C-alpha positions in Angstrom: 49.2 -99.9 -3.6 45.8 -98.6 -4.0 45.0 -99.3 -0.2 48.4 -97.3 0.5 47.5 -94.1 -1.2 43.9 -94.5 0.0 45.1 -94.2 4.0 48.0 -91.5 3.0 45.0 -89.5 1.5 42.0 -90.2 3.9 45.1 -89.3 6.7 46.0 -85.9 4.7 42.4 -85.1 4.7 41.7 -85.9 8.3 45.0 -83.7 9.1 43.3 -80.1 7.0 40.2 -81.1 8.6 41.5 -81.0 11.9 43.6 -77.8 11.4 40.8 -76.4 9.8 38.6 -76.7 13.2 41.1 -75.8 15.2 41.6 -72.7 13.9 37.9 -72.3 14.0 37.6 -72.7 17.3 40.5 -70.3 18.3 38.0 -67.3 17.5 34.4 -67.3 17.7 32.3 -64.5 16.8 29.8 -62.5 18.9 29.4 -59.4 18.1 30.0 -57.5 14.2 28.6 -54.2 13.0 29.9 -51.9 10.2 30.1 -47.8 9.8 32.6 -45.2 9.1 34.8 -44.8 12.0 37.9 -42.6 10.2 35.4 -40.4 8.4 36.5 -41.4 5.0 33.4 -42.0 3.3 34.2 -46.0 3.7 32.7 -48.4 6.3 35.1 -50.1 8.3 34.4 -53.2 10.6 34.5 -54.4 13.9 34.4 -57.5 15.7 34.8 -58.9 18.9 35.8 -62.4 19.6 36.1 -64.9 22.1 39.0 -66.4 22.0 40.3 -69.8 23.7 42.7 -67.7 25.9 41.4 -68.7 29.8 42.0 -66.6 33.2 40.5 -66.4 36.3 37.9 -64.3 35.4 36.7 -66.4 32.1 38.1 -66.1 28.7 39.7 -63.4 26.7 37.7 -61.1 24.2 39.6 -59.5 21.4 37.9 -56.2 19.4 39.7 -55.9 15.5 38.7 -53.3 13.4 39.2 -54.2 9.8 39.3 -51.7 6.7 38.1 -52.5 3.0 40.5 -52.7 1.0 40.0 -53.5 -2.9 36.7 -55.8 -1.2 38.9 -57.4 1.3 38.8 -56.7 4.6 41.6 -55.9 6.2 43.1 -56.0 9.9 43.6 -51.9 10.5 43.7 -52.3 14.8 43.0 -54.8 17.3 43.1 -55.0 20.8 43.0 -57.4 24.2 42.0 -54.6 26.4 39.0 -53.0 25.7 36.7 -56.1 26.0 35.8 -57.4 29.7 36.0 -60.8 29.9 33.5 -63.9 30.0 32.9 -64.0 33.8 33.7 -60.5 34.9 29.8 -59.7 35.0 29.7 -61.4 38.1 26.3 -63.1 39.5 24.8 -62.4 35.7 27.9 -64.1 33.9 28.6 -62.6 30.9 29.1 -58.8 31.4 29.3 -58.1 27.7 26.0 -56.4 25.8 27.2 -55.3 22.4 28.7 -53.0 20.3 27.1 -49.7 18.1 29.0 -47.5 15.5 26.8 -44.2 15.5 28.2 -40.7 13.8 31.5 -42.4 13.7 31.7 -43.5 17.7 32.4 -46.9 18.5 30.2 -47.7 21.4 31.2 -50.8 23.4 28.4 -51.5 26.4 28.4 -53.9 29.3 26.5 -55.1 32.3 26.8 -57.2 35.6 26.7 -57.4 39.1 23.9 -59.2 41.3 21.8 -57.4 43.9 24.0 -54.5 43.3 24.0 -54.3 39.4 25.6 -52.0 37.2 26.5 -51.0 33.3 28.6 -48.7 31.5 29.7 -48.2 28.2 32.6 -46.7 26.5 32.7 -44.6 23.6 35.9 -44.2 20.8 36.7 -41.9 18.4 39.6 -42.1 15.9 41.9 -39.8 16.3 45.1 -38.6 16.9 46.1 -42.0 14.6 44.6 -44.2 17.3 40.9 -45.1 18.9 41.0 -43.0 22.3 38.2 -43.1 24.7 36.4 -39.8 24.2 32.9 -40.9 26.7 32.4 -43.3 29.9 29.0 -43.2 31.6 28.0 -45.6 33.8 25.4 -46.7 36.1 25.4 -48.6 39.2 22.0 -49.4 41.7 20.4 -51.0 44.1 16.2 -51.0 43.8 14.9 -49.3 46.7 18.3 -48.3 47.9 20.2 -46.3 45.7 21.0 -44.9 42.2 24.3 -43.4 40.7 24.8 -42.3 37.8 28.4 -41.0 36.4 28.4 -39.4 33.1 32.3 -38.6 31.7 33.3 -36.4 28.8 37.1 -37.3 28.7 37.8 -35.0 25.7 36.5 -32.1 27.9 37.4 -33.5 31.1 33.3 -32.9 32.6 32.1 -35.2 34.6 28.3 -35.1 35.8 28.0 -37.4 38.7 24.3 -38.1 40.4 23.0 -40.2 43.4 19.6 -41.0 44.3 18.3 -42.6 47.2 15.5 -43.9 47.0 12.7 -46.2 49.0 9.9 -48.4 48.5 6.3 -48.3 49.9 3.6 -51.0 49.1 2.5 -49.5 45.7 5.3 -46.7 45.4 8.9 -45.4 45.0 10.4 -42.4 46.7 13.4 -40.8 45.9 14.3 -38.7 49.6 17.5 -37.2 49.0 19.6 -36.3 45.9 23.6 -35.5 45.8 24.2 -34.7 42.1 28.1 -32.8 41.7 29.7 -31.9 38.4 33.2 -30.9 38.0 36.5 -31.1 35.9 38.9 -33.9 35.7 41.2 -33.5 32.5 44.3 -35.4 32.0 43.3 -38.9 31.6 44.4 -40.8 28.3 42.8 -43.9 27.2 42.9 -45.9 24.2 41.5 -49.3 22.4 44.7 -50.8 23.6 45.7 -49.8 27.2 41.8 -49.6 28.1 42.0 -51.6 31.1 45.3 -52.5 32.0 45.1 -50.3 35.0 43.1 -48.8 37.4 41.8 -45.2 37.6 40.2 -43.5 40.5 38.6 -40.1 40.7 37.2 -39.2 43.8 34.5 -36.4 43.6 35.4 -33.1 45.1 32.0 -32.8 46.9 30.7 -35.7 47.9 34.1 -38.0 48.0 32.6 -40.6 45.9 34.9 -43.0 44.4 34.3 -43.6 40.2 36.3 -46.1 39.1 37.0 -45.5 35.3 39.3 -48.6 34.8 39.6 -51.5 37.9 43.0 -53.0 36.1 41.6 -56.2 38.3 44.5 -57.8 36.5 
């Protein structure tokens, strides 16, 4: 009888351990920050998880924003459409660079590419009871060929687009042409929940450059 009870106890312990291991492995924390995002004087916690949901572009990432309620962290907002997947960085693999909270703004940074490299930052502010994308800045470049930067304030609609053509000598680098323009593009509404769901393309009025605020690749 004692042997049977011991076997049952060991089996239950094994099942419990397996379940705990499964639950822990489903989400792996890859970034975590705290800061006041709704200006109530109390810090929120932002966590980016690597999930085990696999796609053609690697594992899905989930971002969660938690509120502190009586000393306990409670889920407040979450999204699987705001952080690029684990293999969307091209040759560089993982494009996720990190998160930061500054002056109530949540920033998410990405980097990727190969010979052509790119980086961009999304800026979210909590307003109208949601986290709205209020800023988008990007850089794409190939050394000794061209650099392009775009800085888009979605709140005002102001978009500053700059492009510099360069050539490299043996010991120096020269910018030989610049194409800069500033214009307004209003009405684009993106949130933490729908950030990467659809393609959004802006064509600049002067030089006809195509700027993709969201690629909507799936």
